[in-house]
N, CA and C atoms as a LAMMPS dump frame, in Angstrom:
ITEM: TIMESTEP
0
ITEM: NUMBER OF ATOMS
210
ITEM: BOX BOUNDS ff ff ff
-5.0000000000000000e+02 5.0000000000000000e+02
-5.0000000000000000e+02 5.0000000000000000e+02
-5.0000000000000000e+02 5.0000000000000000e+02
ITEM: ATOMS id mol type element x y z
1 1 1 N 0.835 -1.184 0
2 1 2 C 0 0 0
3 1 3 C 0.876 1.243 0
4 2 1 N 0.55 2.171 -0.843
5 2 2 C 1.299 3.418 -0.887
6 2 3 C 0.826 4.348 0.21
7 3 1 N 1.751 5.095 0.773
8 3 2 C 1.436 6.004 1.88
9 3 3 C 1.512 7.449 1.424
10 4 1 N 0.981 7.716 0.263
11 4 2 C 1.106 9.044 -0.322
12 4 3 C 0.48 10.112 0.564
13 5 1 N -0.725 9.87 1.031
14 5 2 C -1.4 10.859 1.887
15 5 3 C -0.563 11.192 3.114
16 6 1 N -0.032 10.157 3.748
17 6 2 C 0.731 10.375 4.971
18 6 3 C 2.025 11.129 4.677
19 7 1 N 2.67 10.826 3.563
20 7 2 C 3.876 11.56 3.171
21 7 3 C 3.536 13.038 2.968
22 8 1 N 2.461 13.316 2.254
23 8 2 C 2.068 14.705 2.01
24 8 3 C 1.712 15.418 3.309
25 9 1 N 1.012 14.731 4.207
26 9 2 C 0.62 15.329 5.479
27 9 3 C 1.835 15.679 6.326
28 10 1 N 2.763 14.727 6.431
29 10 2 C 3.952 14.958 7.245
30 10 3 C 4.835 16.055 6.653
31 11 1 N 4.923 16.098 5.338
32 11 2 C 5.704 17.151 4.686
33 11 3 C 5.08 18.514 4.957
34 12 1 N 3.752 18.587 4.94
35 12 2 C 3.062 19.848 5.204
36 12 3 C 3.274 20.301 6.652
37 13 1 N 3.519 19.35 7.54
38 13 2 C 3.79 19.677 8.934
39 13 3 C 5.227 20.143 9.135
40 14 1 N 6.033 20.062 8.078
41 14 2 C 7.393 20.558 8.151
42 14 3 C 8.455 19.51 8.417
43 15 1 N 8.094 18.24 8.421
44 15 2 C 9.087 17.198 8.632
45 15 3 C 10.003 17.087 7.421
46 16 1 N 11.242 16.75 7.666
47 16 2 C 12.201 16.566 6.582
48 16 3 C 11.914 15.24 5.88
49 17 1 N 12.472 15.097 4.707
50 17 2 C 12.309 13.842 3.968
51 17 3 C 12.869 12.681 4.763
52 18 1 N 13.982 12.911 5.427
53 18 2 C 14.594 11.865 6.243
54 18 3 C 13.689 11.477 7.408
55 19 1 N 13.093 12.471 8.058
56 19 2 C 12.198 12.194 9.186
57 19 3 C 10.946 11.46 8.719
58 20 1 N 10.418 11.835 7.565
59 20 2 C 9.246 11.159 7.016
60 20 3 C 9.602 9.712 6.695
61 21 1 N 10.744 9.53 6.09
62 21 2 C 11.214 8.196 5.742
63 21 3 C 11.314 7.31 6.979
64 22 1 N 11.923 7.823 8.022
65 22 2 C 12.07 7.06 9.265
66 22 3 C 10.722 6.783 9.914
67 23 1 N 9.867 7.786 9.93
68 23 2 C 8.561 7.661 10.569
69 23 3 C 7.698 6.596 9.9
70 24 1 N 7.735 6.537 8.575
71 24 2 C 6.872 5.624 7.827
72 24 3 C 7.55 4.313 7.445
73 25 1 N 8.864 4.245 7.627
74 25 2 C 9.583 3.025 7.273
75 25 3 C 9.682 2.794 5.784
76 26 1 N 9.788 3.898 5.033
77 26 2 C 9.954 3.799 3.584
78 26 3 C 11.262 4.494 3.193
79 27 1 N 11.839 4.113 2.067
80 27 2 C 13.089 4.752 1.644
81 27 3 C 12.906 6.25 1.369
82 28 1 N 13.964 7.014 1.6
83 28 2 C 13.927 8.452 1.301
84 28 3 C 13.635 8.695 -0.167
85 29 1 N 14.088 7.8 -1.031
86 29 2 C 13.832 7.965 -2.466
87 29 3 C 12.331 7.894 -2.764
88 30 1 N 11.603 7.089 -2.014
89 30 2 C 10.157 6.995 -2.189
90 30 3 C 9.491 8.29 -1.742
91 31 1 N 9.929 8.807 -0.6
92 31 2 C 9.395 10.082 -0.103
93 31 3 C 9.663 11.178 -1.125
94 32 1 N 10.884 11.236 -1.632
95 32 2 C 11.248 12.246 -2.629
96 32 3 C 10.388 12.109 -3.884
97 33 1 N 10.193 10.877 -4.346
98 33 2 C 9.395 10.645 -5.55
99 33 3 C 7.947 11.108 -5.352
100 34 1 N 7.355 10.757 -4.217
101 34 2 C 5.985 11.19 -3.936
102 34 3 C 5.886 12.708 -3.892
103 35 1 N 6.823 13.358 -3.224
104 35 2 C 6.774 14.813 -3.109
105 35 3 C 7.027 15.486 -4.453
106 36 1 N 7.968 14.972 -5.217
107 36 2 C 8.24 15.529 -6.549
108 36 3 C 7.033 15.372 -7.464
109 37 1 N 6.435 14.194 -7.461
110 37 2 C 5.282 13.944 -8.327
111 37 3 C 4.075 14.782 -7.904
112 38 1 N 3.893 14.974 -6.604
113 38 2 C 2.768 15.799 -6.156
114 38 3 C 2.962 17.246 -6.588
115 39 1 N 4.192 17.722 -6.554
116 39 2 C 4.489 19.076 -7.008
117 39 3 C 4.195 19.212 -8.501
118 40 1 N 4.649 18.232 -9.293
119 40 2 C 4.406 18.247 -10.736
120 40 3 C 2.908 18.198 -11.058
121 41 1 N 2.146 17.46 -10.243
122 41 2 C 0.713 17.302 -10.486
123 41 3 C -0.108 18.44 -9.886
124 42 1 N 0.555 19.334 -9.158
125 42 2 C -0.16 20.447 -8.542
126 42 3 C -1.021 20.028 -7.368
127 43 1 N -0.594 18.985 -6.674
128 43 2 C -1.341 18.469 -5.532
129 43 3 C -0.621 18.877 -4.254
130 44 1 N -1.381 19.428 -3.321
131 44 2 C -0.8 19.854 -2.051
132 44 3 C -1.733 19.471 -0.906
133 45 1 N -1.155 19.397 0.276
134 45 2 C -1.927 19.12 1.483
135 45 3 C -2.559 20.403 1.974
136 46 1 N -3.789 20.414 2.407
137 46 2 C -4.676 19.258 2.553
138 46 3 C -5.305 18.876 1.22
139 47 1 N -5.485 17.593 1.048
140 47 2 C -6.125 17.078 -0.156
141 47 3 C -7.635 17.292 -0.059
142 48 1 N -8.29 17.397 -1.202
143 48 2 C -9.753 17.478 -1.164
144 48 3 C -10.323 16.235 -0.469
145 49 1 N -11.305 16.431 0.384
146 49 2 C -11.882 15.31 1.132
147 49 3 C -12.42 14.215 0.227
148 50 1 N -12.92 14.604 -0.934
149 50 2 C -13.527 13.618 -1.824
150 50 3 C -12.505 12.844 -2.659
151 51 1 N -11.234 13.216 -2.607
152 51 2 C -10.218 12.527 -3.402
153 51 3 C -9.912 11.157 -2.802
154 52 1 N -10.153 10.114 -3.598
155 52 2 C -9.889 8.749 -3.148
156 52 3 C -8.417 8.411 -3.334
157 53 1 N -8 7.308 -2.708
158 53 2 C -6.623 6.838 -2.876
159 53 3 C -6.346 6.545 -4.345
160 54 1 N -7.31 5.946 -5.017
161 54 2 C -7.159 5.607 -6.428
162 54 3 C -6.963 6.858 -7.282
163 55 1 N -7.764 7.892 -7.027
164 55 2 C -7.637 9.145 -7.778
165 55 3 C -6.286 9.806 -7.514
166 56 1 N -5.852 9.765 -6.277
167 56 2 C -4.555 10.348 -5.925
168 56 3 C -3.43 9.63 -6.657
169 57 1 N -3.466 8.312 -6.63
170 57 2 C -2.436 7.549 -7.332
171 57 3 C -2.475 7.803 -8.834
172 58 1 N -3.676 7.889 -9.402
173 58 2 C -3.8 8.157 -10.84
174 58 3 C -3.221 9.523 -11.204
175 59 1 N -3.391 10.504 -10.346
176 59 2 C -2.85 11.846 -10.609
177 59 3 C -1.328 11.858 -10.507
178 60 1 N -0.779 11.114 -9.537
179 60 2 C 0.662 11.11 -9.345
180 60 3 C 1.385 10.131 -10.265
181 61 1 N 0.703 9.05 -10.624
182 61 2 C 1.312 8.009 -11.448
183 61 3 C 0.4 7.69 -12.625
184 62 1 N 0.247 8.652 -13.557
185 62 2 C -0.654 8.417 -14.696
186 62 3 C -0.133 7.283 -15.585
187 63 1 N -1.089 6.586 -16.176
188 63 2 C -0.737 5.507 -17.108
189 63 3 C -0.083 6.122 -18.34
190 64 1 N 0.808 5.371 -18.948
191 64 2 C 1.447 5.837 -20.176
192 64 3 C 0.424 5.897 -21.294
193 65 1 N 0.538 6.879 -22.166
194 65 2 C -0.395 6.951 -23.304
195 65 3 C -0.261 5.71 -24.18
196 66 1 N -1.358 5.251 -24.791
197 66 2 C -1.293 4.078 -25.667
198 66 3 C -0.303 4.28 -26.804
199 67 1 N 0.366 3.2 -27.161
200 67 2 C 1.277 3.264 -28.298
201 67 3 C 2.692 3.72 -27.95
202 68 1 N 2.913 4.065 -26.694
203 68 2 C 4.263 4.483 -26.296
204 68 3 C 4.916 3.369 -25.521
205 69 1 N 6.022 2.945 -25.99
206 69 2 C 6.768 1.873 -25.345
207 69 3 C 7.954 2.413 -24.585
208 70 1 N 8.721 1.504 -23.985
209 70 2 C 9.898 1.932 -23.227
210 70 3 C 10.985 2.572 -24.048
C-alpha cells in the first residue's frame, strides 16, 4: 500500500524527507518521488476530502499513453 497521503501530510507539517522516511519506514527515495510527483501534479496538502486513494495515485502516477513503449 502506498502512503502518499501520509507523506504529504507529514511534509506539510514541516518534517524533513529523512524524518518522514524514518517515521513511515519507507526509503527516502520513495518520499522524494511522492513529493516531486505531487508538485508536478499540482497536488498539495490538505487534499480534497472527496479525493480517493485511487484518484490520488492516478494523478501522481498516470498511465502511459497508448502506443508508447519503453
